[in-house]
C-alpha positions as CSV (number, residue, x, y, z in Angstrom):
1,X,0.0,-0.1,0.0
2,X,1.5,3.2,-1.0
3,X,0.7,6.7,-0.1
4,X,-1.6,7.7,-2.7
5,X,-3.7,4.3,-2.2
6,X,-4.1,5.4,1.4
7,X,-5.1,8.8,0.5
8,X,-7.9,7.2,-2.0
9,X,-8.9,4.7,1.0
10,X,-9.1,7.9,3.5
11,X,-11.6,9.7,1.0
12,X,-13.9,6.5,1.4
13,X,-13.4,6.5,5.1
14,X,-14.4,10.2,5.2
15,X,-18.1,9.3,4.0
16,X,-18.6,7.7,7.3
17,X,-20.0,9.5,10.6
18,X,-19.5,7.0,13.4
19,X,-17.2,4.1,14.5
20,X,-19.8,1.5,15.2
21,X,-17.4,-1.0,16.7
22,X,-13.8,-1.8,16.9
23,X,-11.6,-4.6,18.2
24,X,-8.4,-6.4,17.6
25,X,-8.8,-9.6,16.0
26,X,-5.2,-10.7,16.1
27,X,-1.9,-9.7,17.4
28,X,-1.4,-7.0,14.9
29,X,-4.9,-6.3,13.0
30,X,-7.4,-4.2,14.2
31,X,-11.0,-4.3,12.9
32,X,-13.2,-1.1,12.6
33,X,-17.0,-1.2,11.6
34,X,-17.9,2.3,10.3
35,X,-21.7,3.1,10.3
36,X,-22.7,-0.5,10.6
37,X,-21.0,-1.2,7.1
38,X,-18.6,-4.1,6.4
39,X,-15.5,-3.8,8.8
40,X,-12.2,-2.7,7.7
41,X,-9.1,-4.4,8.6
42,X,-6.0,-2.5,9.5
43,X,-2.9,-4.6,9.5
44,X,-0.2,-3.2,11.4
45,X,2.5,-5.9,10.9
46,X,6.1,-4.4,10.8
47,X,7.0,-3.6,7.3
48,X,3.9,-5.3,5.8
49,X,1.1,-2.9,6.8
50,X,-1.9,-2.4,4.9
51,X,-5.6,-2.2,4.8
52,X,-7.9,-4.5,3.6
53,X,-11.6,-6.0,3.7
54,X,-13.1,-9.4,3.5
55,X,-16.4,-10.8,4.2
56,X,-15.7,-12.5,7.7
57,X,-12.3,-12.8,9.5
58,X,-12.8,-14.9,12.8
59,X,-10.8,-13.6,15.8
60,X,-7.6,-15.6,16.7
61,X,-8.5,-15.1,20.4
62,X,-9.9,-12.6,22.9
63,X,-7.8,-9.4,23.6
64,X,-8.1,-7.7,26.8
65,X,-4.6,-6.0,27.1
66,X,-4.7,-2.4,28.4
67,X,-4.5,-1.3,24.8
68,X,-7.9,-3.2,23.9
69,X,-9.5,-1.7,27.0
70,X,-8.7,2.0,25.9
71,X,-9.5,1.1,22.2
72,X,-13.1,-0.2,22.8
73,X,-13.6,2.7,25.6
74,X,-12.6,5.3,23.6
75,X,-13.9,4.5,20.0
76,X,-16.9,2.3,19.9
77,X,-19.9,4.5,19.1
78,X,-17.6,7.6,18.7
79,X,-18.5,10.1,16.3
80,X,-15.9,10.9,13.6
81,X,-14.6,14.5,13.6
82,X,-11.9,13.9,10.8
83,X,-9.9,11.3,9.0
84,X,-6.9,12.6,7.4
85,X,-3.2,11.5,6.0
86,X,-0.3,14.1,6.5
87,X,1.5,14.8,3.3
88,X,4.9,13.4,4.4
89,X,4.1,9.9,5.4
90,X,1.8,6.7,5.4
91,X,-0.3,7.8,8.7
92,X,-3.9,7.5,8.9
93,X,-5.2,9.9,11.7
94,X,-8.8,9.2,13.0
95,X,-9.9,12.0,15.5
96,X,-13.2,11.1,17.2
97,X,-15.7,12.5,20.0
98,X,-17.4,10.4,22.3
99,X,-20.2,11.8,24.3
100,X,-20.4,11.0,27.8
101,X,-23.0,12.1,30.3
102,X,-21.3,15.3,31.2
103,X,-18.7,16.2,28.5
104,X,-17.8,15.3,25.0
105,X,-14.3,13.3,25.1
106,X,-11.8,13.7,22.0
107,X,-9.7,10.8,21.2
108,X,-7.5,10.3,18.3
109,X,-6.3,6.9,16.9
110,X,-3.0,7.2,14.8
111,X,-2.5,4.2,12.6
112,X,1.2,4.4,11.3
113,X,2.0,2.1,8.2
114,X,5.5,3.3,8.2
115,X,7.8,0.1,8.0
116,X,9.8,-0.5,11.3
117,X,7.7,2.2,13.0
118,X,4.5,0.8,12.3
119,X,2.1,1.2,15.3
120,X,-1.3,2.1,16.5
121,X,-1.4,5.0,19.1
122,X,-4.3,6.4,21.0
123,X,-3.8,10.0,22.0
124,X,-6.2,12.3,23.9
125,X,-7.1,15.9,23.1
126,X,-3.9,17.3,24.3
127,X,-1.8,14.7,22.1
128,X,-0.8,12.9,25.3
129,X,-0.4,9.1,24.6
130,X,-3.2,7.0,26.5
131,X,-2.2,3.6,25.0
132,X,-0.1,1.8,22.1
133,X,-0.1,-1.4,20.4
134,X,3.6,-1.3,20.8
135,X,5.4,0.9,23.5
136,X,8.7,1.9,22.4
137,X,11.7,2.8,25.0
138,X,13.7,5.8,24.3
139,X,16.8,3.5,24.5
140,X,15.5,1.7,21.4
141,X,14.5,4.6,19.1
142,X,14.6,8.4,19.0
143,X,10.8,8.5,19.2
144,X,9.5,7.4,22.6
145,X,6.1,5.7,22.6
146,X,4.9,5.4,26.4
147,X,1.8,5.9,28.3
148,X,1.5,9.4,29.7
149,X,4.1,10.8,27.3
150,X,3.8,13.1,24.4
151,X,4.3,11.7,20.7
152,X,6.7,13.2,18.7
153,X,6.3,13.6,14.9
154,X,8.1,11.0,12.7
155,X,10.8,13.0,10.5
156,X,9.4,13.9,7.0
157,X,10.4,11.8,4.3
158,X,10.4,12.6,0.6
159,X,8.3,10.2,-1.6
160,X,8.5,9.5,-5.3
161,X,4.8,9.0,-6.3
162,X,4.0,5.4,-7.3
163,X,1.2,4.6,-9.6
164,X,-1.9,3.5,-7.7
165,X,-3.4,0.2,-8.2
166,X,-7.1,1.9,-7.6
167,X,-8.1,3.7,-10.6
168,X,-11.7,4.9,-9.3
169,X,-13.1,4.9,-5.6
170,X,-16.0,2.6,-6.7
171,X,-13.1,0.0,-7.3
172,X,-12.0,0.4,-3.8
173,X,-13.9,-2.7,-2.2
174,X,-12.6,-5.0,-5.0
175,X,-9.0,-3.6,-4.4
176,X,-9.0,-4.1,-0.7
177,X,-10.4,-7.7,-1.0
178,X,-7.6,-8.3,-3.6
179,X,-5.1,-7.0,-1.1
180,X,-6.4,-9.3,1.7
181,X,-6.5,-12.3,-0.9
182,X,-2.9,-11.8,-2.0
183,X,-1.6,-11.1,1.6
184,X,-3.6,-14.1,3.2
185,X,-2.2,-16.6,0.6
186,X,1.3,-15.8,1.0
187,X,0.9,-15.7,4.9
188,X,-1.1,-18.9,5.1
189,X,1.5,-21.1,2.8
190,X,4.1,-19.6,5.0
191,X,2.6,-20.6,8.3
192,X,1.4,-23.9,7.1
193,X,4.9,-24.7,5.9
194,X,6.6,-23.6,9.2
195,X,3.7,-25.1,11.5
196,X,4.0,-28.4,9.8
197,X,7.7,-28.6,10.0
198,X,7.3,-27.8,13.9
199,X,4.8,-30.2,14.4
200,X,6.2,-32.9,12.3
201,X,9.7,-32.6,14.2
202,X,7.5,-32.9,17.5
203,X,6.0,-36.3,16.2
204,X,9.4,-37.7,15.3
205,X,10.7,-37.0,18.7
206,X,7.6,-38.6,20.3
207,X,7.9,-41.5,18.2
208,X,11.5,-42.0,19.1
209,X,10.6,-41.9,22.8
210,X,7.8,-44.5,22.0
211,X,10.4,-46.8,20.4
212,X,12.9,-46.6,23.2
213,X,10.5,-47.8,26.1
214,X,11.1,-51.0,27.4
215,X,9.0,-53.9,26.6
216,X,6.3,-54.4,29.4
217,X,5.8,-58.2,28.5
218,X,9.6,-58.9,29.3
219,X,9.5,-56.9,32.4
220,X,6.6,-58.7,33.8
221,X,8.1,-62.2,32.8
222,X,11.4,-61.1,34.7
223,X,9.0,-60.2,37.7
224,X,7.4,-63.2,37.5
225,X,10.8,-65.1,37.5
226,X,12.1,-63.2,40.7
227,X,8.7,-64.0,42.4
228,X,9.3,-67.8,41.4
229,X,12.7,-67.9,42.8
230,X,11.7,-66.2,45.9
231,X,8.9,-68.9,46.5
232,X,11.7,-71.7,46.2
233,X,14.0,-70.0,48.5
234,X,11.1,-69.7,51.2
235,X,10.4,-73.4,50.6
236,X,14.0,-74.5,51.2
237,X,15.2,-72.2,53.7
238,X,17.0,-74.8,56.0
239,X,19.1,-75.9,52.8
240,X,20.6,-72.5,52.4
241,X,23.7,-71.2,54.4
242,X,23.8,-67.7,55.1
243,X,27.2,-67.3,53.3
244,X,25.8,-68.5,49.9
245,X,25.3,-66.2,47.0
246,X,24.2,-68.8,44.5
247,X,21.9,-71.9,45.2
248,X,20.5,-74.7,42.9
249,X,17.2,-75.9,44.2
250,X,14.1,-77.9,42.6
251,X,11.2,-75.9,41.7
252,X,7.6,-77.3,42.5
253,X,7.7,-79.5,39.4
254,X,11.1,-81.0,40.2
255,X,13.0,-79.0,37.8
256,X,16.7,-77.9,38.8
257,X,17.0,-73.9,39.1
258,X,19.8,-72.1,39.7
259,X,19.1,-68.8,41.8
260,X,21.3,-65.9,42.3
261,X,20.9,-64.4,46.1
262,X,21.1,-60.6,46.3
263,X,24.5,-59.7,47.5
264,X,23.1,-57.4,50.3
265,X,21.0,-60.1,51.6
266,X,22.2,-61.3,55.2
267,X,20.1,-64.7,55.1
268,X,17.9,-66.9,52.9
269,X,14.7,-65.1,54.2
270,X,15.9,-61.7,53.5
271,X,17.1,-62.9,50.1
272,X,13.4,-63.9,49.4
273,X,12.1,-60.7,50.6
274,X,14.3,-58.8,48.5
275,X,13.6,-60.7,45.5
276,X,9.8,-60.1,46.0
277,X,10.3,-56.5,46.5
278,X,12.3,-56.4,43.0
279,X,9.6,-58.3,41.4
280,X,7.1,-55.6,43.0
281,X,9.1,-52.6,41.4
282,X,9.2,-54.4,38.0
283,X,5.6,-54.7,38.0
284,X,4.8,-51.2,38.8
285,X,7.5,-50.1,36.1
286,X,5.6,-52.3,33.7
287,X,2.5,-50.7,34.5
288,X,3.8,-47.3,34.3
289,X,5.2,-47.9,30.9
290,X,2.0,-49.0,29.6
291,X,0.6,-45.9,31.0
292,X,3.4,-43.7,29.2
293,X,3.0,-45.7,26.0
294,X,-0.7,-44.9,25.9
295,X,0.3,-41.1,26.6
296,X,2.8,-41.1,24.0
297,X,0.6,-42.7,21.4
298,X,-2.1,-40.3,22.1
299,X,0.1,-37.3,21.6
300,X,1.4,-38.7,18.4
301,X,-2.1,-39.4,17.0
302,X,-3.1,-35.9,18.2
303,X,-0.3,-34.2,16.4
304,X,-1.0,-36.1,13.5
305,X,-4.5,-35.0,13.4
306,X,-3.3,-31.5,14.0
307,X,-1.1,-31.7,10.8
308,X,-4.0,-32.6,8.8
309,X,-5.9,-29.6,10.3
310,X,-3.2,-27.1,9.4
311,X,-2.9,-28.7,5.8
312,X,-6.7,-28.1,5.2
313,X,-6.9,-24.7,7.0
314,X,-8.5,-22.0,4.9
315,X,-6.9,-19.0,6.6
316,X,-4.0,-18.0,8.9
317,X,-6.3,-17.1,11.6
318,X,-7.6,-20.8,11.7
319,X,-4.1,-22.0,12.3
320,X,-3.7,-19.4,15.0
321,X,-6.7,-20.8,16.9
322,X,-5.5,-24.3,16.7
323,X,-1.6,-23.1,17.6
324,X,-1.9,-19.8,19.5
325,X,1.2,-18.2,20.2
326,X,2.5,-18.5,23.8
327,X,3.4,-15.5,25.8
328,X,7.3,-15.4,26.8
329,X,6.4,-15.9,30.3
330,X,4.3,-19.0,29.8
331,X,7.1,-20.5,27.7
332,X,9.4,-20.4,30.8
333,X,6.9,-22.1,33.0
334,X,7.0,-26.0,33.0
335,X,3.6,-26.9,32.8
336,X,2.2,-30.7,33.0
337,X,0.1,-32.1,30.3
338,X,-3.0,-33.4,31.6
339,X,-4.2,-34.3,28.0
340,X,-6.9,-31.5,27.9
341,X,-6.7,-29.1,25.0
342,X,-8.0,-25.4,24.9
343,X,-8.8,-23.3,22.3
344,X,-10.3,-19.9,22.0
345,X,-12.9,-19.0,19.5
346,X,-14.9,-15.8,19.1
347,X,-14.3,-15.1,22.7
348,X,-15.4,-18.5,23.9
349,X,-13.1,-21.1,25.4
350,X,-13.6,-24.7,23.9
351,X,-11.8,-27.6,25.7
352,X,-11.3,-31.1,24.4
353,X,-9.7,-34.3,25.6
354,X,-6.9,-35.9,24.2
355,X,-7.5,-39.4,25.6
356,X,-10.2,-41.3,27.6
357,X,-8.6,-40.1,31.1
358,X,-8.6,-36.6,29.9
359,X,-12.1,-36.9,28.7
360,X,-13.3,-38.3,32.2
361,X,-11.6,-35.3,33.8
362,X,-13.1,-32.8,31.4
363,X,-16.7,-34.1,32.3
364,X,-15.7,-34.0,36.0
365,X,-14.5,-30.4,35.9
366,X,-17.3,-28.9,33.5
367,X,-19.8,-26.7,34.8
368,X,-23.7,-27.8,34.3
369,X,-24.3,-24.7,32.1
370,X,-21.5,-25.6,29.8
371,X,-22.2,-27.2,26.4
372,X,-21.1,-30.5,25.7
373,X,-20.5,-32.2,22.3
374,X,-19.8,-35.7,21.2
375,X,-20.1,-37.9,17.8
376,X,-23.3,-39.6,17.6
377,X,-22.6,-43.5,18.0
378,X,-19.0,-43.5,17.4
379,X,-16.1,-43.2,20.2
380,X,-14.6,-39.6,20.1
381,X,-13.0,-36.8,22.2
382,X,-15.5,-35.0,24.3
383,X,-15.8,-31.3,23.8
384,X,-16.8,-28.6,26.3
385,X,-17.8,-25.0,25.4
386,X,-17.6,-22.7,28.3
387,X,-20.7,-20.6,28.1
388,X,-20.5,-18.5,31.3
389,X,-24.3,-18.6,31.0
390,X,-24.4,-16.8,27.6
391,X,-25.9,-18.2,24.5
392,X,-23.7,-19.8,22.1
393,X,-23.7,-18.6,18.4
394,X,-24.2,-21.0,15.7
395,X,-20.7,-20.5,14.2
396,X,-19.2,-21.3,17.6
397,X,-21.1,-24.5,17.9
398,X,-20.3,-25.5,14.3
399,X,-16.5,-24.8,15.2
400,X,-16.6,-27.0,18.3
401,X,-18.4,-29.7,16.2
402,X,-15.8,-29.7,13.5
403,X,-13.0,-30.1,16.5
404,X,-15.1,-33.0,17.8
405,X,-14.8,-34.7,14.3
406,X,-11.3,-33.7,13.3
407,X,-9.7,-35.0,16.4
408,X,-11.7,-38.1,16.6
409,X,-12.0,-39.5,13.0
410,X,-9.6,-39.7,10.4
411,X,-11.6,-40.9,7.7
412,X,-13.5,-38.3,5.4
413,X,-17.2,-38.2,5.2
414,X,-20.3,-36.7,6.9
415,X,-20.9,-37.1,10.7
416,X,-23.4,-36.0,13.1
417,X,-22.5,-34.4,16.3
418,X,-24.8,-34.4,19.3
419,X,-24.6,-31.3,21.7
420,X,-26.5,-30.6,25.0
421,X,-25.8,-28.8,28.6
422,X,-23.4,-30.7,30.8
423,X,-26.4,-31.2,33.1
424,X,-28.1,-33.3,30.6
425,X,-25.1,-35.7,30.7
426,X,-24.9,-38.6,33.1
427,X,-21.6,-40.2,33.5
428,X,-21.8,-44.2,33.9
429,X,-18.1,-44.9,34.1
430,X,-14.9,-42.9,33.2
431,X,-15.9,-41.2,29.8
432,X,-18.7,-43.4,29.0
433,X,-22.2,-41.2,29.1
434,X,-25.6,-41.2,28.5
435,X,-27.5,-37.9,27.6
436,X,-30.9,-36.4,26.9
437,X,-32.4,-33.2,25.4
438,X,-29.6,-33.1,22.8
439,X,-29.5,-31.5,19.3
440,X,-27.3,-32.3,16.5
441,X,-25.0,-30.6,13.8
442,X,-23.6,-32.1,10.6
443,X,-20.2,-31.9,9.9
444,X,-18.5,-32.8,6.7
445,X,-14.7,-33.8,6.9
446,X,-12.9,-33.6,3.7
């Protein structure tokens, strides 16, 4: 987007009287609806800033940072005083006035599409910074961006006018959709490539860990042998001297058996007890290995299904919903994997189990007013939508139903997903349930 194109877009924006709604839909994109028209999307990615339109772009998650709180408080239902672009740079300045119960409040939203300086800055009527998408320290730039400070102007730049892709303002909507289509296609392919490579690396690591697990059957066989030797020793205590470290005895079928006594044992009875203890530990280890094998297998299957979802994703936002960016603080924190995955869609928290144990835990922790989803007549993951006593929009139910299908079934086809309030679900055993008063949604898996 060049300066001439930004000015043409500004001409269109100046036909509006009011900002109906405003919110951030991903880390760097703000959606603004003017006069209840189709929203405009202001992408403030550094070096790639642009403005576009599209029929519908879902939010990757709910944003409640101080910037988002001020953004909504100051601009929702605000009257537009002016929208202008300075002559010297790609900066869109939206000045508004919101009427409170006792006075009108003037606020400016400054959207800067200026390479490395790209930012969204909220200013009060005196030009003091209220909040910003990116806070910039004076040690990192000549131009500090901090709450409570005055905003300096960017240095004026000389421009060589570039031809505009917009021939007429009537073509603006077509142009803005093409901007999104081009940008999204490039971004989607790049994200798919990066995410798939990362998940495949994770799968390889999990499969290696699975291969390196000991064989439970061999451990159980060894435990059985130790128990047998311990029993034989107990039946022949009078034949074993305290100094002996190896004895040859008959088992209960008359076969000769050579038995190694533990070096640390003080007598035959102590040797038998130590062998029983070793056998018990081997049994516990075998049981733990069985659980670990199941956990690793579940994780491998989950990640392989996740790869399929990423490959079939139709937007970068969809991938961000499946694989949200983790805050740096959380990355440092070691978290236990309880087998329950959490996603956010349109402001709703969606949880689903990656194993039978996780499904049972999910059912146990769900609130009675939460929405529960499950494939009809087919074993599947259990999905919970946290309602917080709100009515769930149809698109959120459809998305959750899609999650239920995609993480339960690998075969393409049409499937019915039943859903009802958690209060209507009766747990029989583990994750096995009966349910009543349900509705259904049909999901087609490609």
